[in-house]
C-alpha positions, 0 to 999 in steps of 0.5 A: 500500500503506497499510502502507508507512510502518508497515513502514519504521518497524517493521522497522528497529526490530525488526532493530535490537533483535534484533541487539542481543539476539544481540550481548549473548548472544554477549558473554555467551557469549564473556565468559570468553574463548576458554579459559574458555567458559561451558559447560565451567566445571563440568567444569573445576572437577571435573577435578582431583578426577576425575583424582586419583580415576582415579590412585587407582583405577589403583593399586587396580585397574590399568587395568581399574579406571580403565576402569571408573571412566572408563566411569561418568563419561563421557556419550554425546555430551557428555564423554569421559575418558583417563588418560595417563602423563607420556609421553602413553602411554594407560593407560585410556579410550575409543578416541581420535578422529582429531584427539584427539592434536592437541587434547591437544598444543595443550592441553599448549602453551596452558595445559591447553586445546585446541580442535578441530572436535569439541570442547574438550580439558582436561587435568590434570597431577598426581603421585600419592601415590607421586610418579608423574606422570599426565595426565588428559584430558577431551574435551567436545563442543560442545552446541547454541548455545542450550545454550551460553548460560548459565542462562535467557538463551535465554528472556530473549532470546526474551521480550525479543524478543517484548515489543520486537516488540510495542512496535515494532508499537504504536510503528509503528501510533501513528506512522502512523495519523495520517499515513494519516488525513492522506492520506485527508483530503487525498484527500477534500478534493481530491475536493471534500469540504471537510468532511473532517478528519484529526483525531479529536475527544476525542483527548489525543495531544500530539506533533509529528504531532498538531500537524501534524494540527491544523495540517492541519485548521486549513488545511482550515477556512481553505480551506473558508471561502475557497471559501465566501467566493468563492462568496458573492462571486460570488453578491453581485457578480453580483447587485449588478452586475446591479441597477444595470445593469438599472436603467440599461438601463430608464432608457436604454430610457425615455430613448430613447422619452420627451420631453426632460424624461423623457429628461434625467431618465433620463439622470441616472438612468443617471449615478446608476447608473453612479456606484453601479457605480463606487463598488461596484467601488471598494470591491471593489478597496479590499478586495482591495488591503487583503487582499493588502497591495497598498494603498500610500496616503500616510500622515501624522500625523492627529488621531484626534479629528477623523477620528472627530468628522467621522464622527460629525457625518456620521452625525447628518446622515444619520440626521436623518430616521430618529429615531436618536440618535448620541451622542459628545462629541469635545471630552471625548475625549483628544487623540490622534495616529495615523500613517495614511491619512485617507480610509481611516480616515474610511471605516472609522469611517463604515462602522461607524457606518452598520452601527450605524444600520442595525441600530438602526432607528427610535428607535435609539441609538448610543454613540461613545467614544474612550480611550487606555491604554498607547499604544493608542487604543480606539474603541467604537461601541455600538448597541441593535439586535438583536445578531448570532447568536453563531455568526455573530459571528466572520464579520461581518468577512469580505468579502461576508458578510451576517448578514441576506441581506434587507439586500441587498434592502432597502438594496443593501448588498454585505457589504463595509462591515465587511470594509473596516473590518477591512482598514483597521484591519489596515492601521493595525496595529490590530485590530477585534473585535465582541461582543454587549451585554446585553440586546441591541445590538452593540459594535464596538471598534477599537484603534489605536496612538496617542500622546497630543498635547494640542496636536496640530495635524496636517493637515486630516483 
């Protein structure tokens, strides 16, 4: 039942506010005390005047005069009146009800007020102009409950109850609607629809439930990206492993049927393919260990200039036949010290440079620079390649992600290079970002905690 939470929120609020309103009404009704009920106050104020008028009518017209007067002021099912002498002998009035004398006796004892099941008895003791004592009694039947409440209070209670009911219903709907969307989205995701989301575009709500919905959608995005990453990984790994294995099988087949020289050449080829497989598996394991935090290398103090300088020299050597210019002047950079693992850092910088070389192409130009500010070393690698489509820029550091799948065919790339860079930089408590340059090109920025060390002499990196 979709509305279970709605009713759990609505009913307690509604019952509580209704109870409060009824309690307030009762308090208003009882605020005058048991001997001062609200609904008899007008009669109570008029009773002395009526009593003296009745005594005057008796002096003028006897019991018949009083009886005529009392019949005139009595109201059917509302009020009855009697005139007694000081010994409670009835002078005039209607027939006394069975419990009337009990109520009158209580009124004589309790301050002129007596309460019975039938109604309330009020009496007025007085003496006329001739000094004769009298007792004038009024019986007032209880009206229905709503008529006992003062003024427009019943309507106020009814309108307030209606408005608060609508408010409770709106509040319950406001609170439960995003929860129901959360449930529907969770069910859809569990059913395989990874694009299902609980949030509403353009919503301006700002509360804890909205934050929960936003966090759920963020989690759903992460799950979708993770699933897509695993799919890419399976496709990439299956292709990348199949290629060297296939080449190795061909080489073994040719070795088994060739002469000695061909056999040696093919066995060398098999060894090369095995080395490629080993390197590929090692990179996959390294990326996995870095992502899971299981990578535990030995760290030491390193000269960052030396690590980057060696990577730049290696890149220049590798691109000597490609007419690619790699610019960087380590001797002009500030001497910086970092705490890290030399092979992991060198591998990170090498992967960034290889990526820049590939996308720069023939006659490419790569700029490498190192600076330091506020204890943070900034390494920038810029190329003059085509850059990365803006919608893909945030994904290039994900494992097995390729901006161009054609690179896998042309170079044998696995999509692990920049992922390894991100993991290595994160391991060293730094961060790596990428941005496109104008009019074209890509800049990779690596930031690492470092300190100035003009005379640093660390271990060979």
